[in-house]
Predicted model as a PDB file, atoms N, CA, C, CB and O in Angstrom, pLDDT in the B-factor column:
MODEL        1                                                                  
ATOM      1  N   UNK A   1    -145.912 -43.011-112.342  1.00 52.00           N  
ATOM      2  CA  UNK A   1    -145.915 -42.247-113.613  1.00 52.00           C  
ATOM      3  C   UNK A   1    -144.477 -42.146-114.185  1.00 52.00           C  
ATOM      4  CB  UNK A   1    -146.513 -40.802-113.385  1.00 52.00           C  
ATOM      5  O   UNK A   1    -143.564 -42.004-113.372  1.00 52.00           O  
ATOM      6  N   UNK A   2    -144.222 -42.198-115.360  1.00 53.00           N  
ATOM      7  CA  UNK A   2    -142.828 -42.105-115.676  1.00 53.00           C  
ATOM      8  C   UNK A   2    -142.312 -40.685-115.871  1.00 53.00           C  
ATOM      9  CB  UNK A   2    -142.567 -42.882-116.875  1.00 53.00           C  
ATOM     10  O   UNK A   2    -142.995 -39.910-116.540  1.00 53.00           O  
ATOM     11  N   UNK A   3    -141.217 -40.305-115.366  1.00 52.00           N  
ATOM     12  CA  UNK A   3    -140.785 -38.928-115.612  1.00 52.00           C  
ATOM     13  C   UNK A   3    -139.538 -39.027-116.634  1.00 52.00           C  
ATOM     14  CB  UNK A   3    -140.380 -38.172-114.174  1.00 52.00           C  
ATOM     15  O   UNK A   3    -138.978 -40.112-116.789  1.00 52.00           O  
ATOM     16  N   UNK A   4    -139.148 -37.965-117.272  1.00 52.00           N  
ATOM     17  CA  UNK A   4    -138.080 -37.879-118.009  1.00 52.00           C  
ATOM     18  C   UNK A   4    -137.928 -39.375-118.818  1.00 52.00           C  
ATOM     19  CB  UNK A   4    -136.871 -37.459-117.051  1.00 52.00           C  
ATOM     20  O   UNK A   4    -137.048 -40.158-118.462  1.00 52.00           O  
ATOM     21  N   UNK A   5    -138.682 -39.643-119.724  1.00 59.00           N  
ATOM     22  CA  UNK A   5    -138.673 -41.038-120.335  1.00 59.00           C  
ATOM     23  C   UNK A   5    -137.890 -41.017-121.333  1.00 59.00           C  
ATOM     24  CB  UNK A   5    -139.909 -41.569-120.778  1.00 59.00           C  
ATOM     25  O   UNK A   5    -137.767 -39.996-122.010  1.00 59.00           O  
ATOM     26  N   UNK A   6    -137.119 -42.325-121.635  1.00 91.00           N  
ATOM     27  CA  UNK A   6    -136.458 -42.540-122.726  1.00 91.00           C  
ATOM     28  C   UNK A   6    -137.365 -43.030-123.881  1.00 91.00           C  
ATOM     29  CB  UNK A   6    -135.426 -43.419-122.420  1.00 91.00           C  
ATOM     30  O   UNK A   6    -137.723 -44.206-123.942  1.00 91.00           O  
ATOM     31  N   UNK A   7    -137.742 -42.069-124.826  1.00 93.00           N  
ATOM     32  CA  UNK A   7    -138.677 -42.318-125.925  1.00 93.00           C  
ATOM     33  C   UNK A   7    -138.731 -43.598-126.692  1.00 93.00           C  
ATOM     34  CB  UNK A   7    -138.471 -41.383-126.825  1.00 93.00           C  
ATOM     35  O   UNK A   7    -139.726 -44.307-126.844  1.00 93.00           O  
ATOM     36  N   UNK A   8    -137.473 -43.808-127.174  1.00 92.00           N  
ATOM     37  CA  UNK A   8    -137.174 -45.059-127.935  1.00 92.00           C  
ATOM     38  C   UNK A   8    -137.734 -46.349-127.095  1.00 92.00           C  
ATOM     39  CB  UNK A   8    -135.516 -45.175-128.190  1.00 92.00           C  
ATOM     40  O   UNK A   8    -138.453 -47.198-127.622  1.00 92.00           O  
ATOM     41  N   UNK A   9    -137.343 -46.393-125.805  1.00 94.00           N  
ATOM     42  CA  UNK A   9    -137.698 -47.466-125.036  1.00 94.00           C  
ATOM     43  C   UNK A   9    -139.388 -47.519-124.986  1.00 94.00           C  
ATOM     44  CB  UNK A   9    -136.978 -47.299-123.579  1.00 94.00           C  
ATOM     45  O   UNK A   9    -139.986 -48.554-125.280  1.00 94.00           O  
ATOM     46  N   UNK A  10    -140.022 -46.395-124.618  1.00 95.00           N  
ATOM     47  CA  UNK A  10    -141.389 -46.136-124.415  1.00 95.00           C  
ATOM     48  C   UNK A  10    -142.043 -46.630-125.836  1.00 95.00           C  
ATOM     49  CB  UNK A  10    -141.656 -44.514-124.024  1.00 95.00           C  
ATOM     50  O   UNK A  10    -142.946 -47.465-125.788  1.00 95.00           O  
ATOM     51  N   UNK A  11    -141.618 -46.148-127.035  1.00 95.00           N  
ATOM     52  CA  UNK A  11    -142.014 -46.554-128.342  1.00 95.00           C  
ATOM     53  C   UNK A  11    -141.970 -48.093-128.549  1.00 95.00           C  
ATOM     54  CB  UNK A  11    -141.139 -45.871-129.338  1.00 95.00           C  
ATOM     55  O   UNK A  11    -142.976 -48.690-128.932  1.00 95.00           O  
ATOM     56  N   UNK A  12    -140.984 -48.630-128.334  1.00 95.00           N  
ATOM     57  CA  UNK A  12    -140.765 -50.170-128.300  1.00 95.00           C  
ATOM     58  C   UNK A  12    -141.638 -50.905-127.422  1.00 95.00           C  
ATOM     59  CB  UNK A  12    -139.397 -50.518-127.878  1.00 95.00           C  
ATOM     60  O   UNK A  12    -142.062 -51.988-127.825  1.00 95.00           O  
ATOM     61  N   UNK A  13    -141.970 -50.486-126.289  1.00 96.00           N  
ATOM     62  CA  UNK A  13    -142.806 -51.182-125.397  1.00 96.00           C  
ATOM     63  C   UNK A  13    -144.236 -50.968-125.722  1.00 96.00           C  
ATOM     64  CB  UNK A  13    -142.529 -50.791-124.031  1.00 96.00           C  
ATOM     65  O   UNK A  13    -145.071 -51.828-125.440  1.00 96.00           O  
ATOM     66  N   UNK A  14    -144.592 -49.702-126.382  1.00 97.00           N  
ATOM     67  CA  UNK A  14    -145.924 -49.399-126.901  1.00 97.00           C  
ATOM     68  C   UNK A  14    -146.218 -50.295-128.045  1.00 97.00           C  
ATOM     69  CB  UNK A  14    -146.049 -47.945-127.324  1.00 97.00           C  
ATOM     70  O   UNK A  14    -147.286 -50.879-128.231  1.00 97.00           O  
ATOM     71  N   UNK A  15    -145.100 -50.345-128.835  1.00 97.00           N  
ATOM     72  CA  UNK A  15    -145.315 -51.141-130.229  1.00 97.00           C  
ATOM     73  C   UNK A  15    -145.650 -52.612-129.877  1.00 97.00           C  
ATOM     74  CB  UNK A  15    -143.899 -51.113-131.240  1.00 97.00           C  
ATOM     75  O   UNK A  15    -146.452 -53.207-130.596  1.00 97.00           O  
ATOM     76  N   UNK A  16    -145.056 -53.269-128.760  1.00 97.00           N  
ATOM     77  CA  UNK A  16    -145.279 -54.578-128.524  1.00 97.00           C  
ATOM     78  C   UNK A  16    -146.526 -54.820-127.620  1.00 97.00           C  
ATOM     79  CB  UNK A  16    -144.075 -55.135-127.959  1.00 97.00           C  
ATOM     80  O   UNK A  16    -146.934 -55.964-127.420  1.00 97.00           O  
ATOM     81  N   UNK A  17    -147.035 -53.886-127.159  1.00 98.00           N  
ATOM     82  CA  UNK A  17    -148.033 -54.026-126.057  1.00 98.00           C  
ATOM     83  C   UNK A  17    -149.422 -54.353-126.827  1.00 98.00           C  
ATOM     84  CB  UNK A  17    -148.121 -52.588-125.093  1.00 98.00           C  
ATOM     85  O   UNK A  17    -149.649 -54.131-128.016  1.00 98.00           O  
ATOM     86  N   UNK A  18    -150.333 -54.953-125.841  1.00 98.00           N  
ATOM     87  CA  UNK A  18    -151.825 -55.100-126.169  1.00 98.00           C  
ATOM     88  C   UNK A  18    -152.413 -53.747-126.201  1.00 98.00           C  
ATOM     89  CB  UNK A  18    -152.615 -56.001-125.111  1.00 98.00           C  
ATOM     90  O   UNK A  18    -151.750 -52.744-125.935  1.00 98.00           O  
ATOM     91  N   UNK A  19    -153.844 -53.719-126.576  1.00 98.00           N  
ATOM     92  CA  UNK A  19    -154.379 -52.356-126.586  1.00 98.00           C  
ATOM     93  C   UNK A  19    -154.378 -51.755-125.169  1.00 98.00           C  
ATOM     94  CB  UNK A  19    -155.814 -52.349-127.170  1.00 98.00           C  
ATOM     95  O   UNK A  19    -153.933 -50.618-125.012  1.00 98.00           O  
ATOM     96  N   UNK A  20    -154.859 -52.468-124.124  1.00 97.00           N  
ATOM     97  CA  UNK A  20    -155.136 -52.028-122.824  1.00 97.00           C  
ATOM     98  C   UNK A  20    -153.760 -51.498-122.361  1.00 97.00           C  
ATOM     99  CB  UNK A  20    -155.755 -53.181-121.897  1.00 97.00           C  
ATOM    100  O   UNK A  20    -153.780 -50.393-121.819  1.00 97.00           O  
ATOM    101  N   UNK A  21    -152.617 -52.092-122.487  1.00 98.00           N  
ATOM    102  CA  UNK A  21    -151.273 -51.754-122.177  1.00 98.00           C  
ATOM    103  C   UNK A  21    -150.921 -50.389-122.859  1.00 98.00           C  
ATOM    104  CB  UNK A  21    -150.318 -52.898-122.631  1.00 98.00           C  
ATOM    105  O   UNK A  21    -150.461 -49.460-122.195  1.00 98.00           O  
ATOM    106  N   UNK A  22    -151.166 -50.290-124.284  1.00 98.00           N  
ATOM    107  CA  UNK A  22    -150.950 -49.205-124.969  1.00 98.00           C  
ATOM    108  C   UNK A  22    -151.732 -47.967-124.354  1.00 98.00           C  
ATOM    109  CB  UNK A  22    -151.288 -49.494-126.340  1.00 98.00           C  
ATOM    110  O   UNK A  22    -151.181 -46.894-124.108  1.00 98.00           O  
ATOM    111  N   UNK A  23    -152.908 -48.201-124.161  1.00 97.00           N  
ATOM    112  CA  UNK A  23    -153.754 -47.175-123.505  1.00 97.00           C  
ATOM    113  C   UNK A  23    -153.090 -46.834-122.015  1.00 97.00           C  
ATOM    114  CB  UNK A  23    -155.355 -47.765-123.373  1.00 97.00           C  
ATOM    115  O   UNK A  23    -153.236 -45.671-121.636  1.00 97.00           O  
ATOM    116  N   UNK A  24    -152.410 -47.701-121.185  1.00 97.00           N  
ATOM    117  CA  UNK A  24    -152.005 -47.361-120.174  1.00 97.00           C  
ATOM    118  C   UNK A  24    -150.819 -46.485-120.374  1.00 97.00           C  
ATOM    119  CB  UNK A  24    -151.860 -48.387-119.462  1.00 97.00           C  
ATOM    120  O   UNK A  24    -150.644 -45.466-119.707  1.00 97.00           O  
ATOM    121  N   UNK A  25    -149.880 -46.962-121.449  1.00 97.00           N  
ATOM    122  CA  UNK A  25    -148.586 -46.134-121.507  1.00 97.00           C  
ATOM    123  C   UNK A  25    -149.048 -44.914-122.071  1.00 97.00           C  
ATOM    124  CB  UNK A  25    -147.371 -46.763-122.378  1.00 97.00           C  
ATOM    125  O   UNK A  25    -148.520 -43.907-121.599  1.00 97.00           O  
ATOM    126  N   UNK A  26    -149.931 -44.740-122.993  1.00 96.00           N  
ATOM    127  CA  UNK A  26    -150.268 -43.275-123.570  1.00 96.00           C  
ATOM    128  C   UNK A  26    -150.907 -42.431-122.371  1.00 96.00           C  
ATOM    129  CB  UNK A  26    -151.421 -43.351-124.927  1.00 96.00           C  
ATOM    130  O   UNK A  26    -150.631 -41.232-122.348  1.00 96.00           O  
ATOM    131  N   UNK A  27    -151.653 -42.899-121.473  1.00 96.00           N  
ATOM    132  CA  UNK A  27    -152.287 -41.917-120.628  1.00 96.00           C  
ATOM    133  C   UNK A  27    -151.581 -41.825-119.327  1.00 96.00           C  
ATOM    134  CB  UNK A  27    -153.729 -42.237-120.413  1.00 96.00           C  
ATOM    135  O   UNK A  27    -152.083 -41.082-118.483  1.00 96.00           O  
ATOM    136  N   UNK A  28    -150.415 -42.512-119.015  1.00 95.00           N  
ATOM    137  CA  UNK A  28    -149.764 -42.269-117.688  1.00 95.00           C  
ATOM    138  C   UNK A  28    -148.286 -41.671-118.059  1.00 95.00           C  
ATOM    139  CB  UNK A  28    -149.678 -43.737-116.751  1.00 95.00           C  
ATOM    140  O   UNK A  28    -147.731 -40.991-117.195  1.00 95.00           O  
ATOM    141  N   UNK A  29    -147.684 -41.876-119.199  1.00 93.00           N  
ATOM    142  CA  UNK A  29    -146.471 -41.282-119.403  1.00 93.00           C  
ATOM    143  C   UNK A  29    -146.406 -39.703-119.484  1.00 93.00           C  
ATOM    144  CB  UNK A  29    -145.977 -41.848-120.567  1.00 93.00           C  
ATOM    145  O   UNK A  29    -147.148 -39.060-120.227  1.00 93.00           O  
ATOM    146  N   UNK A  30    -145.533 -39.179-118.724  1.00 91.00           N  
ATOM    147  CA  UNK A  30    -145.431 -37.860-118.709  1.00 91.00           C  
ATOM    148  C   UNK A  30    -143.992 -37.388-119.380  1.00 91.00           C  
ATOM    149  CB  UNK A  30    -145.632 -37.419-117.259  1.00 91.00           C  
ATOM    150  O   UNK A  30    -143.060 -38.167-119.576  1.00 91.00           O  
ATOM    151  N   UNK A  31    -143.977 -36.292-119.628  1.00 89.00           N  
ATOM    152  CA  UNK A  31    -142.752 -35.638-120.194  1.00 89.00           C  
ATOM    153  C   UNK A  31    -142.502 -35.784-121.559  1.00 89.00           C  
ATOM    154  CB  UNK A  31    -141.623 -36.080-119.578  1.00 89.00           C  
ATOM    155  O   UNK A  31    -141.378 -35.535-121.993  1.00 89.00           O  
ATOM    156  N   UNK A  32    -143.589 -36.233-122.444  1.00 92.00           N  
ATOM    157  CA  UNK A  32    -143.220 -36.376-123.774  1.00 92.00           C  
ATOM    158  C   UNK A  32    -143.635 -35.158-124.649  1.00 92.00           C  
ATOM    159  CB  UNK A  32    -143.802 -37.625-124.283  1.00 92.00           C  
ATOM    160  O   UNK A  32    -144.608 -34.568-124.179  1.00 92.00           O  
ATOM    161  N   UNK A  33    -143.196 -34.690-125.682  1.00 93.00           N  
ATOM    162  CA  UNK A  33    -143.612 -33.882-126.498  1.00 93.00           C  
ATOM    163  C   UNK A  33    -144.804 -34.029-127.378  1.00 93.00           C  
ATOM    164  CB  UNK A  33    -142.719 -33.698-127.081  1.00 93.00           C  
ATOM    165  O   UNK A  33    -145.116 -35.171-127.717  1.00 93.00           O  
ATOM    166  N   UNK A  34    -145.491 -33.039-127.780  1.00 95.00           N  
ATOM    167  CA  UNK A  34    -146.762 -33.334-128.745  1.00 95.00           C  
ATOM    168  C   UNK A  34    -146.361 -34.223-129.790  1.00 95.00           C  
ATOM    169  CB  UNK A  34    -147.381 -32.021-129.455  1.00 95.00           C  
ATOM    170  O   UNK A  34    -147.112 -35.166-130.038  1.00 95.00           O  
ATOM    171  N   UNK A  35    -145.222 -34.074-130.498  1.00 94.00           N  
ATOM    172  CA  UNK A  35    -144.706 -34.852-131.549  1.00 94.00           C  
ATOM    173  C   UNK A  35    -144.576 -36.307-131.067  1.00 94.00           C  
ATOM    174  CB  UNK A  35    -143.375 -34.284-132.028  1.00 94.00           C  
ATOM    175  O   UNK A  35    -145.007 -37.259-131.717  1.00 94.00           O  
ATOM    176  N   UNK A  36    -143.997 -36.404-129.966  1.00 95.00           N  
ATOM    177  CA  UNK A  36    -143.753 -37.900-129.417  1.00 95.00           C  
ATOM    178  C   UNK A  36    -145.127 -38.479-129.101  1.00 95.00           C  
ATOM    179  CB  UNK A  36    -142.781 -37.952-127.997  1.00 95.00           C  
ATOM    180  O   UNK A  36    -145.267 -39.672-129.370  1.00 95.00           O  
ATOM    181  N   UNK A  37    -146.301 -37.744-128.503  1.00 96.00           N  
ATOM    182  CA  UNK A  37    -147.289 -38.434-128.343  1.00 96.00           C  
ATOM    183  C   UNK A  37    -148.057 -38.748-129.854  1.00 96.00           C  
ATOM    184  CB  UNK A  37    -148.071 -37.714-127.307  1.00 96.00           C  
ATOM    185  O   UNK A  37    -148.610 -39.830-130.051  1.00 96.00           O  
ATOM    186  N   UNK A  38    -148.022 -37.780-130.778  1.00 96.00           N  
ATOM    187  CA  UNK A  38    -148.419 -38.224-132.121  1.00 96.00           C  
ATOM    188  C   UNK A  38    -147.971 -39.278-132.583  1.00 96.00           C  
ATOM    189  CB  UNK A  38    -148.182 -37.449-132.994  1.00 96.00           C  
ATOM    190  O   UNK A  38    -148.686 -40.123-133.121  1.00 96.00           O  
ATOM    191  N   UNK A  39    -146.560 -39.391-132.422  1.00 96.00           N  
ATOM    192  CA  UNK A  39    -145.961 -40.661-133.070  1.00 96.00           C  
ATOM    193  C   UNK A  39    -146.748 -42.115-132.342  1.00 96.00           C  
ATOM    194  CB  UNK A  39    -144.108 -40.639-132.743  1.00 96.00           C  
ATOM    195  O   UNK A  39    -147.362 -42.962-132.990  1.00 96.00           O  
ATOM    196  N   UNK A  40    -146.571 -42.121-131.094  1.00 97.00           N  
ATOM    197  CA  UNK A  40    -147.545 -43.203-130.457  1.00 97.00           C  
ATOM    198  C   UNK A  40    -148.791 -43.199-130.924  1.00 97.00           C  
ATOM    199  CB  UNK A  40    -147.718 -43.092-129.054  1.00 97.00           C  
ATOM    200  O   UNK A  40    -149.233 -44.272-131.336  1.00 97.00           O  
ATOM    201  N   UNK A  41    -149.496 -42.205-130.960  1.00 96.00           N  
ATOM    202  CA  UNK A  41    -150.951 -42.373-131.750  1.00 96.00           C  
ATOM    203  C   UNK A  41    -151.064 -43.004-132.813  1.00 96.00           C  
ATOM    204  CB  UNK A  41    -151.530 -41.277-132.148  1.00 96.00           C  
ATOM    205  O   UNK A  41    -151.981 -43.796-133.030  1.00 96.00           O  
ATOM    206  N   UNK A  42    -149.879 -42.654-133.839  1.00 97.00           N  
ATOM    207  CA  UNK A  42    -149.872 -43.327-135.255  1.00 97.00           C  
ATOM    208  C   UNK A  42    -149.952 -44.739-135.062  1.00 97.00           C  
ATOM    209  CB  UNK A  42    -148.585 -43.011-136.127  1.00 97.00           C  
ATOM    210  O   UNK A  42    -150.538 -45.428-135.897  1.00 97.00           O  
ATOM    211  N   UNK A  43    -149.376 -45.288-133.959  1.00 97.00           N  
ATOM    212  CA  UNK A  43    -149.148 -46.567-133.884  1.00 97.00           C  
ATOM    213  C   UNK A  43    -150.272 -47.334-133.381  1.00 97.00           C  
ATOM    214  CB  UNK A  43    -148.069 -46.764-133.175  1.00 97.00           C  
ATOM    215  O   UNK A  43    -150.302 -48.564-133.412  1.00 97.00           O  
ATOM    216  N   UNK A  44    -151.336 -46.488-132.846  1.00 97.00           N  
ATOM    217  CA  UNK A  44    -152.464 -47.110-132.090  1.00 97.00           C  
ATOM    218  C   UNK A  44    -153.450 -47.657-132.909  1.00 97.00           C  
ATOM    219  CB  UNK A  44    -153.109 -46.196-131.220  1.00 97.00           C  
ATOM    220  O   UNK A  44    -153.654 -47.031-133.949  1.00 97.00           O  
ATOM    221  N   UNK A  45    -154.178 -48.753-132.699  1.00 97.00           N  
ATOM    222  CA  UNK A  45    -155.074 -49.261-133.847  1.00 97.00           C  
ATOM    223  C   UNK A  45    -156.259 -48.289-133.592  1.00 97.00           C  
ATOM    224  CB  UNK A  45    -155.516 -51.001-133.778  1.00 97.00           C  
ATOM    225  O   UNK A  45    -156.792 -47.931-132.542  1.00 97.00           O  
ATOM    226  N   UNK A  46    -156.507 -47.970-134.931  1.00 94.00           N  
ATOM    227  CA  UNK A  46    -157.912 -46.958-135.017  1.00 94.00           C  
ATOM    228  C   UNK A  46    -159.152 -47.658-134.641  1.00 94.00           C  
ATOM    229  CB  UNK A  46    -158.226 -46.374-136.572  1.00 94.00           C  
ATOM    230  O   UNK A  46    -159.969 -46.886-134.140  1.00 94.00           O  
ATOM    231  N   UNK A  47    -159.552 -48.893-134.728  1.00 97.00           N  
ATOM    232  CA  UNK A  47    -160.627 -49.471-134.120  1.00 97.00           C  
ATOM    233  C   UNK A  47    -160.811 -49.374-132.771  1.00 97.00           C  
ATOM    234  CB  UNK A  47    -160.649 -50.632-134.380  1.00 97.00           C  
ATOM    235  O   UNK A  47    -161.878 -49.741-132.280  1.00 97.00           O  
ATOM    236  N   UNK A  48    -159.734 -48.835-131.953  1.00 96.00           N  
ATOM    237  CA  UNK A  48    -160.041 -48.826-130.508  1.00 96.00           C  
ATOM    238  C   UNK A  48    -159.826 -47.370-129.999  1.00 96.00           C  
ATOM    239  CB  UNK A  48    -159.109 -49.880-129.701  1.00 96.00           C  
ATOM    240  O   UNK A  48    -159.671 -47.159-128.796  1.00 96.00           O  
ATOM    241  N   UNK A  49    -159.818 -46.338-130.944  1.00 94.00           N  
ATOM    242  CA  UNK A  49    -159.592 -44.817-130.462  1.00 94.00           C  
ATOM    243  C   UNK A  49    -160.735 -44.503-129.548  1.00 94.00           C  
ATOM    244  CB  UNK A  49    -159.567 -43.682-131.738  1.00 94.00           C  
ATOM    245  O   UNK A  49    -160.562 -43.655-128.673  1.00 94.00           O  
ATOM    246  N   UNK A  50    -161.897 -45.114-129.672  1.00 96.00           N  
ATOM    247  CA  UNK A  50    -163.150 -44.496-128.804  1.00 96.00           C  
ATOM    248  C   UNK A  50    -162.616 -45.122-127.264  1.00 96.00           C  
ATOM    249  CB  UNK A  50    -165.022 -45.202-129.409  1.00 96.00           C  
ATOM    250  O   UNK A  50    -162.714 -44.467-126.227  1.00 96.00           O  
ATOM    251  N   UNK A  51    -162.136 -46.275-127.322  1.00 97.00           N  
ATOM    252  CA  UNK A  51    -161.503 -46.890-125.946  1.00 97.00           C  
ATOM    253  C   UNK A  51    -160.412 -45.839-125.362  1.00 97.00           C  
ATOM    254  CB  UNK A  51    -160.682 -48.467-126.257  1.00 97.00           C  
ATOM    255  O   UNK A  51    -160.368 -45.524-124.173  1.00 97.00           O  
ATOM    256  N   UNK A  52    -159.755 -45.465-126.113  1.00 96.00           N  
ATOM    257  CA  UNK A  52    -158.625 -44.653-125.600  1.00 96.00           C  
ATOM    258  C   UNK A  52    -159.028 -43.035-125.159  1.00 96.00           C  
ATOM    259  CB  UNK A  52    -157.491 -44.656-126.803  1.00 96.00           C  
ATOM    260  O   UNK A  52    -158.458 -42.383-124.285  1.00 96.00           O  
ATOM    261  N   UNK A  53    -160.210 -42.567-126.043  1.00 95.00           N  
ATOM    262  CA  UNK A  53    -160.794 -41.481-125.626  1.00 95.00           C  
ATOM    263  C   UNK A  53    -161.629 -41.523-124.478  1.00 95.00           C  
ATOM    264  CB  UNK A  53    -161.411 -41.028-126.553  1.00 95.00           C  
ATOM    265  O   UNK A  53    -161.778 -40.445-123.903  1.00 95.00           O  
ATOM    266  N   UNK A  54    -162.247 -42.584-123.977  1.00 96.00           N  
ATOM    267  CA  UNK A  54    -162.716 -42.753-122.945  1.00 96.00           C  
ATOM    268  C   UNK A  54    -161.955 -42.785-121.573  1.00 96.00           C  
ATOM    269  CB  UNK A  54    -163.279 -43.664-123.184  1.00 96.00           C  
ATOM    270  O   UNK A  54    -162.365 -42.370-120.489  1.00 96.00           O  
ATOM    271  N   UNK A  55    -160.717 -43.390-121.878  1.00 95.00           N  
ATOM    272  CA  UNK A  55    -159.567 -43.556-120.910  1.00 95.00           C  
ATOM    273  C   UNK A  55    -158.968 -42.092-120.571  1.00 95.00           C  
ATOM    274  CB  UNK A  55    -158.378 -44.552-121.582  1.00 95.00           C  
ATOM    275  O   UNK A  55    -158.394 -41.918-119.496  1.00 95.00           O  
ATOM    276  N   UNK A  56    -159.104 -41.108-121.450  1.00 93.00           N  
ATOM    277  CA  UNK A  56    -158.346 -39.938-121.411  1.00 93.00           C  
ATOM    278  C   UNK A  56    -159.610 -39.031-120.751  1.00 93.00           C  
ATOM    279  CB  UNK A  56    -157.663 -39.445-123.008  1.00 93.00           C  
ATOM    280  O   UNK A  56    -159.179 -37.968-120.302  1.00 93.00           O  
ATOM    281  N   UNK A  57    -160.616 -39.147-120.637  1.00 90.00           N  
ATOM    282  CA  UNK A  57    -161.695 -38.335-120.241  1.00 90.00           C  
ATOM    283  C   UNK A  57    -161.671 -38.152-118.697  1.00 90.00           C  
ATOM    284  CB  UNK A  57    -163.008 -38.949-120.724  1.00 90.00           C  
ATOM    285  O   UNK A  57    -162.535 -37.472-118.142  1.00 90.00           O  
TER     286      UNK A  57                                                      
ENDMDL                                                                          
END                                                                             
């Protein structure tokens, strides 16, 4: 798990990742603020939100 992450690097990786990798990044990255998580979530494809919710359960 990532500690003290560089958010711009994470955001770029997230932007270029496929859905499964986006889910892995979102669920395993630590140390982000609520606003940073929200920013990533805005880049997440809405049609796969159920898959993200299951991964977070």
